[in-house]
N, C-alpha and C positions, 0 to 999 in steps of 0.2 A: 981734467981727466975724471971721469965718473968712476965711482967705486961701486963695484957690484958685490952684493951680499951673497954669500955662499952658504947654503943650508945643507946639512948632512941628513939624509933620509933616515928616519928611524931613530934619531938621536935628539933627545929632549934638551931643554935649556939646562945650563949648569946650575946645580944647586949651590946656594950660598953657604959659606962655611959659618960656624958658630960665631967667630970674631966679626964677620961681615954682618951677621944678623944683629949683634949687640951694637955695632957701630950704627946701623941704620935705625935701631930703636933709640939710641942716645941722641941721634940727630933729630928724630921726631919729637922726642921729649924736650929738647932744646928749643925747637920752634914753638911748641906749646908754652914753655916757660917764658919765652920772650914776649909772646902775645899776652900772657897773664901779667907780666911785669909792666908792660906798656899801659894795660888798663889800670893797674894799681897806681902807677905813677900819676896818671890823669886824675884819679880820685883823690890822691893826696894833695896835689897842687891845687885842685878845685876847692878842697876843704880849707886849706890854709889861706888861699887867696880870699875866700869869703870871710874868714876870721881876721883878715888884715895882718897876718903874721907870716913869718918865713918857715918853711918846712924844715924839721930837724934832720940831722944825718942818721941814716939807718945802717945797720950792718950790711956789708956787701960781700959777695962771693965773686971772684974774678973781675972785680970792678963793676958788678951789676947789682942792682937792688934785688934783695931776696925777701920778699914780704908775703904776707898771707891775709890779705884783706877781702879777697873775693871767694865766694863759695861757702858751703856749710863747714863749720869748724868742728873737728872731732875733739881737739884738746880744749877743755873747758875750765881747766885749773887756772885761777886768776894769778897765782904767784909763780908760774913757771918761768925760768930764765928765757931770754929771747933767743939764744942760740939753740937750746934744747927744744924750744917751741917750734922754731923753723925746721929743725932736723926732723921732728916728728911729723910736721905738716907735709913734708915731701916724702915721708917714708910709706904712706899708704892711707887708705880711707877707713880701715877697720883694725881692731886689735891684732887680729891674726896676721894680716899683711904687714902691719907696722912692726910687730915683734920679730918677724922673720927678717925684715931688712935691718933692723937695729942689731940683731944678733950677728948678722954678716959683718957689720961695721964694728962689732964689739963695743958698742957705746953703752956702758952700764948706767951712767947717769940718765940718759934718755929713757932707758928701759924702766927704771924705777918710777920716773915721771909718768910714762905710758900706763904702767900697772895701776898706779894711784888714780890716774884719770879714769881708767876703765871701771874701777870700783865706784868712783863717784857717779859715773854715767849709769851704772847698774842700780845704785840707790835711787837716783832721780827717776829712772825708768819705772822702778817698782812703785814709787810714790805716784807717778802719773798714772799708772794702770789702776791703782786703788782709787784715785780721785775720779777717773773715768767710770769705773765700775759702780761707785756709789751714786753717780749722777746719771747712770744709764737708764733708759726706758725699760720698763718690765714687759716683755713680750707676752708672758703668760704666767698664771699663778697655779694652774692645775695641769696635771700630766695629760698628755694627748690621748693616751690609751685608757689609763685607770680612771681618770676624771678626778682624782684626789691630789692633795698637795704631796709632792714627792717626799718619800721617807728617806731614800738614798739619792739625793739630788746630784745631777750632772749638769753643770752650767755651760751653756754655749753662748759665747759672746760675739755679736756681730759688730765689728769696729766701724764699718761704713755707716750703718744706720744707728750706732750707739744703742743697741737694743740687746737685752739679756733674756735668753730663753732657758727655762729650767725643765729638765726631764727626769723621770725615774730612771735609774741606772739600767734596769732590765729593759726598758722601752727603747732607749737609744742603742743599746747593745743589739737588740733583736732586729732593729731597723738596718743597722750596719751590716750584720751577719747576713741577713736575707739579700741584701744587695751584692755582697761579695760572693754569695752562693747562687747568684742568678745564672740561668742556663737558657740555651736555645735548643729547640727540638728535644725537649724533656731533660736531657742529661749531658749536653755539651756545654762546658763552663763558659760564661760570658760575664765576668764580674763588672759591676757598676761602682762608680765612685761614691763614697759615703755622702750623705746630704743632711741638711737641716730639715727635719720632717715638717716644720711649720711653713717654711718658705720654699721647700723643694729645690733649694739652691745647693750646689756642691760645697762642702766645707773646704776651707783652705788648709795649707799644711800646718800652720800654727794652731788652728782650731782642732785639727785631727790629733795633733800631739797633746793638746790640753785634754781632749776627751779620753785619750788612752791613759794618761796619768790619773785622771779621776776614776776611771773604771778599775785600774790596777789597785788604787787605794781602797776601793769598795769590794775587791775580790770578785769582779764581775766581768772579766775579760774573756776572750775567745781566741782560739788558735789562728783563725782567719785574720782577726784584727792585729795580732801580734806579728803575723807573717807580713801583712801590708806595712806595718810599722818598720819592720826590718829591712824592707826594700826602699825606704825613704819616701813612702807614699807614691810610688810609681805603679799605677794600676797595671800597665802592660808587663812590667817585669814580674809583678805578682802573679799574673796570669800565666806567664811562661814557666816560672819556677814551681808553682804549686798546681799545675794543670792536672796532673794524675791524681794528687790528693783531693782536689776540688771535685773531680769527676766521681771518685769513690764515695765521697761524702754526699754529693747530690744523688747518686744512685741509691745509697743506703736510706736517705731520707725519703726518696720516692717510693721505695718498696716497703719501708716500715710504717708508713702512713697509710693505713688501710682504707681511709676515707678519701684519699686523693684520686680525683677523677682521671688525671693524667697517668697515675701509676696503674690504675685499673685498665685503662686502655692499652698501656704497654704490656701488661701481663696477658690480657686477652689476645692481643696480636701474636705474642709468643706462643700461646696455646693453639691458636688457629694454625699457625705455621707448622707446629709439630704434628697436628692432626693431618695436615695436607701431605707431610712426608712420611707418615706411618701407614703401612698396609698390612693386611693379614691374608693368608691363603684360605680361600673358600671355594670348594669344589674344583680344586686344581688351578685356580686363578688368583691373582693378587687383587684384593678388594680394599678400597679405602674405608676408613672408619668415619662415620657421620659426626660432624662437629655440632654439638648442640650449643650454639652461641647464646641464645636466650637463657638457657640453664646456667651456663658458666657466668654470664654477666650478673644474673641474679645471685649466684653463690658468692662472687667476688664482693658484691655490695651488701649482702645480708648474712652471709656465713663465712666471714673472713677468717675465723679461727678454726674452721673445719680442716682436719689433717690433710685431706686431698688438695684443698686450695692452698694451704700452707706450703705443701710440697711443690706446687706449681710456682708459687711466688718465689720460693728459694731457688728453683732452677732458673727462672727468668732473671733473677738478680745475678746469679753466677755466670749466666750466659752473657749478659751485657757487661759484666765486670771484666771478663777476660777478653772480650771483643776479638774473638777468633785468633788470639795470639798464642794459645796453647792448644794444639790439636788433640792431645791426650785428654785433657779436661773436657773439651767440646765433645769428644766421643763418648765420654762417660755421661755427659748431660743428655745426649741424644738417647742413650740406652735407658736412662731413668724416665725420660719423657715418654718413650715408647711404652714403658710399663704403666705409666699413669694414663696414657690414651686407652690402653686395653682395659683399665679399671674405671672407665668413665661412667659406668652405669650407676654408680653410687650417687653421682651429682644429678643424673637424669631422674632417678627415683625420688631424691630429696626435693627436686624442683616440682615434680609432678604431685607429690603429697602435699607440698605447700600450696600449690595452685588449687588442688581439690579442696583443702580445708578452708581457703579463703572464699572459694565459690560457695561452699555450704553455709559459711557464716553470713554471706551476703544474701542468701535465699530467704525470702520472708516466711 
């Protein structure tokens, strides 16, 4: 008799209970443990067969050998008892995982051995790092920007190439901040991952944390660096959480740098747009005001501190900052821009007088 399977439309498979999940996990771990024990047993038999002696009896659990001869050993203490050694071996692969499992078992003896072992590993790790740093290749002696030996050095160590790079604290800070404040279309944030300025390769998590610690020690950090540090070096999370603050900072830098060509273009486009939307009544008709592009471009490049130009730059900054989110502020900006358009003769006269003086100076 054939058994037909019946499926209920719209009903998914039954979810496993926590007890079933634990049982499946234990079964999976038992299979791995049996495979490991089989390999260990072969290694032991081969070793003693070569030596011409008989293999000794080892502690067993449920009648099976419980050894730890394969894989990287976390426990490096030479005098640890066999039972605690095996317990720690199966408890995990790092101190956090091991301590969690040992606390669940309330195994105080194994916990003391694990803590002592971790202190020993930390000491050997520090010794190994110092040994490697002393024998590392020197990537550079002078700073990339200043050309001098760094006064406040920040060391960036490349573990793959065993090379040590030295930077002035202000140099590496400026490079990281400039990449975190990177933008598209002038003022839309698009941060980039910090890099090694010599190799142009992104720095790793450990390298970034090392740089941050050194910058903090020299009092040369920045809010963007600290924000990226707080997100765990995830550039996407940093962009999402800091988007508004990044945009405001980019806008401020764009409009406060009077020599920035992109900033000049943005202000010029804003002025032109306001002129197009401003009209006056002349002989009963609405007439537009002529926009003197050459005069305003010259003024933005050569008379950046002129009150009329400063007023235009402030309005452009406020306009892009609110991004049409506040209608009241936008109406206020439009009113102020209209007043500036009506008073545009001052820039025209300033430009004409400068042009005439230049032409007279060039006349032989």
